N, C-alpha and C positions, 0 to 999 in steps of 0.2 A: 764656199765656192773655191772650187780646184781651177782658177785659172791662171794661166801665165804671168798676167799684170794684176795687181791688186791696188784699188784704191787707199789714198787718194793719188793720182796722176796730174800733175801740173800740164793743161791743155796748150797746145802750141801755139803761136800767137801771132800776129800779122804787123807789118810797119804799115802806117799810114802815109798815101800817095796822094797828090793831086790829080794824076793821070792815070791809066790804063797803062800797064807794063805790056809789052808787046813784043813777040817773038814766038818762035815753034815751040818754045819750052815752057808757054804759060797757057793754063786752062781757067775758065772764071765760072763763078756762080753767084747766083744774085743773093745778097747781103739780106740775112732774116734778123728781123727786131724781135728777139725771143730769148731765153735764156740758155745761157752756152751750158750744157750736160755732157757727159760720158756715162755712157751704160754699159753695165758688167753685167752680162746673161751668162748663167750656167744652167740650160734647162730650163726647169720651171721656178729657179729662183732670179732674181733681179735685183739689183742696187743702181739708185741713179746719183751722181756727182754733179756738184756744182762746180762751177769754174773755180773758185774758192778752195775748193775741196769737202763741201759740206755735203751732207747727207739731204736728198730731196726726194726720196721714194715716197714719204707720209703724205707729201703735198697733193701728189698726183696718182690715187690710188686706181685710178680709172686706165691708167695706161700697161700692157701688155706687149710681151715681146717674144719672136718667136724661139720656141722652145730647141735651141741649140747652145755652143759654147762659144761666145767670142764677146769682144770688147769695141764699142763703137762712138764716135765723138759726133756729135752734131748739135741743133738746138729745139728747146723745147718752144712750141707756139701755141697760142692760141687764136682761132681765125674769127673773123665775125660774120653775118649772114652774104654778105656778098665777095667771102673769102680772102678778106685781106686779114695780113696778122697785126691784132690787138693787144698791143703790150699792156695799155690800161688793166685790161683785163686777168692778164699773167700773174701782174703784181699785188692783186686781190687773192691770189690764191694761198698767197703766204701767210695762212691765217691760222692762228695758237689751238683754236677750236676743233677738235676732230670732225664735230658734227656739223661746222660749216665748210670743213675741208669737202665733206661728203656730200652736203649739198652742191656745193658749186663744182664737183667734179661732173655732176649731172648737168648742170646748166648752161656752164660752160669747160666743156673737155680740152683737154690740151692734147696736141701730139706729137710725135717725136720725130725731128726729121734729120736723115744721118746724111752727113757728107765724108767720114770716112772710118775706117777699120783697123785699129789698132792690134788687135789680137784675132786669132781663131782656132780652135781646137787647142792644142797645145801650143799653138807657133805664135811667137811674139811676132810682130810686121812692122815695127818701127824702124828697122833699116829697111824695108822694103821700100822703093819709090813709089811717089804716090800714084802714078797712073796703076802699078801691080796691087796696091792698096785697094783702089779703087774699082779696079777687075773683081777683084773677090767680094767688095762689098756688093755690088751689082749682082754677082751669081747668089750671094746671101738674099738678097730682098727677091730674087726670082724665085727663090725656093718657098720664100713666105712672103706674100705682099702686105703683112701688116706692118711694115717698116716703109716709111716714105723716104724717098730719096731726092736729096737736092738735084734738080738741075745741071748739068756743066757741060761748057761747051769751048771748045780752042776758036769760035769764031768771034773777033773782034766788036763786028756790027751788032751780033746780038746781044755782046757783054755791053754795049754803048746803048742799048737800047734800055737794059735793064738800069743800067746808071740814071737816064730820064725818067724812068717810070716808078722803081722802087727806092729803097734807103740808100743803095748804092753795091758795089759788085766785090766780091774778094778773088783776088788773083794768086792762082796757086800756080808753083815750077813741078811739071809732072815729073823731074825727076829728084825731087826733095823727098828727104829721109823726114820721118817725125820725131821732131825734135823736145822734147815736153819744157814747157816755160822759158822757150826761146824764140824770138821774133825772127824766124829762118824760113825760105820758102814759101812765104806769102805777104800780101800786098792787101790793105783795104784801102778803097776809094771811096769817100762817102759821095753822094749827091748832095749838092751845094744849091741850099733855095735862099732865097731873100724875100726881103717885106719891108714896106714900109708904116710905121709903128708911130704912135701916138706916145709921147713920155707922160705919165699920169701921175706919177710921185716918184720919190726916191727915199731909199733907207739909208740909214747912217752908216758909216764904217766903223774899223775898229778903232781907228784914230780918231780923235775929238776933230770937229770942223772939217769930217772929208765923209764923200759920198760913196756907200758900198756898192750901192746897186739902183738901178732904174726899174721901176714898173711898167710894164708895156700894155698898151690898148689899142682894140681897134674896134670901127664903129659898126653895130650891128642894128641897122635900123638907126632913129635916134640915141640907142642905147650904147656907152661907151665900155665894152667889155675887157677887163684885164685879161691877158695872154700869157703871160709870162715876166721874165724878169731878165737884165742883162749885168753883169758884173766883170771882174776881171781886169779893172781898168789900172794905170799905172798911178804910182804915189802921186805924182805932179797932176794929172786927170782926177785925180779923186778931189782934189784939193781944186783945181779948176772948177769942176762942177758943181760946187756947193757955191761958188760965187755967182755963177751963171744961172742956177735955179733958184736962186734968193728972188728974183722980182716975181717968179711965177708963183710963187708960194700962197696957197688961198687962206692956212691958218687952221685948217681942217687936216685929221689925221686918220688913216685908214688902217686896217688889219687884216690879216689872212690867216686862214688855219695853216698848220703845220706843214701840210701834203702840197700845199702851195707853193712857198715860198723856200723854207728852210727848218727841218725840223731842228725844235731844241734851240732856238735862237729867238732874238727879239723880232716880232713879226709885225712891229708898227711902222706906217712908212707915212710919210709927210704929203699930202696932196698937193698936184698943180694945176695949176689952170691949162684947159689942153690946147697947147700953142707951140709947142715944141715937136717937130717929126723928125726920126732919126730912121734911117736903113741898116737895117740887121740882117747876118747870114744865119741860115740856121740847119740842123740835119733832119730833123723829126720833130710833127705835130701830130697830137692825139685828142680826142676827148675836148675839143677846143682848146688845147693851150700847147704851147712850145715846150718839148719836153725835154729836149737835150741842149746841150751848152749853145749860148746865143754870143753872135760876135756882132760888134760896131763894126760898121762900114764908113758911115758918113752921116752929117746932119740934112736935111733936105728942108730948106728956108723957100725952098722953089714947090713945095706941096703943101696945102690946104689940109690940115688935122683932119677934113669929113672924109679926106678921098681915102684915107687909111681903113679900107673895109674889111672885117670879118670874113667875107667869102673869098678873099684873096689867098688866106691862110689855107696850105696845102695839108690835109691831113690822111699820110699815109704812113 
C-alpha cells in the first residue's frame, strides 16, 4: 500500500467523565460496544488494525471498503435481529480456524462504523481539526454508501437521550487534532446502571483468608442464576468479607467455565445461602451476564433476595 500513514497507528483515546462536557466546541456520538479498528484502504487493498496494533483482516473476510485511498478510524460491530450491538457475537469471530471464520462471516457478519478520517489520498489529516476531518469523512461516505457513518450531533439533549438508552456517549472537541495514543480532545461518558443482586458465593483472594470476588445471582422464576461477579475490594475489605460470609457458607463448592469468571485461574467458589443482597453498578450486560466491570455500591439489608429478578437486568 502507498498511503501517507502506515500501520500500526495508536488510536486517539478518551478521558472518562461522569457528565457530558458542554459548550460550542463539543459534539457527541453514541458509544458503540465493538472492536476499535483503524482501516487502511488503497483502492482494492485493505488492512484492518486492532486498537493494540494487531491485524484483524483475516477474522472479517466479509468486510469490503470503497475503492479509494484513505485511513479511517472506527468500530467493528455485529448487530442482532433487533439492530442492537451484540459484543458476545463479535468475540466469537476471533477464532483460529479459517473454516470457522468463514462460516461465522456468513452467519453473523460484521460491519465497520467510521467516525474519523486520518488520511485521504496522499494527505495526512491528523493536524486538521475534527470538524474538517468529519466533513471529509462525510464526503467519502456520500461517494460510496458501503461505509457506515456514526451519528454526530452538537445537541446536548440528543446526547443525553443516547446516554439514557445506549452504552454511553463519546464527546469530542470539534477543533481538536488527532493525536495518536493520547487522551486529548475526547471524553467518554458511560451509562451507569444499577441492580440489586444476591451473593451466591465467593472465590478466594490471593492472600490466604481473604475474599477475592463475590459471585452474583438473580432469580429467574425459582432458579437463582449466576450473572457475574464483583471484585476490586480493598485489602481490609477482603479480610472483613471473609469473616462476614463465614456464617452463610453451605459447605458446598461450585465451579464455572473459564469464560465466565477468569481464564487460567482457580475457578472454584464457595457456595453461600442466598440471604445477602448488595447493590452494584455496571456498564453493560449481554447474553444474560454482566460483562463489564461491576462496582459495589451498598448492602441492601432492606431487600428480600427473591426480589432480585433476572428480568431487571438491562441487556443492551
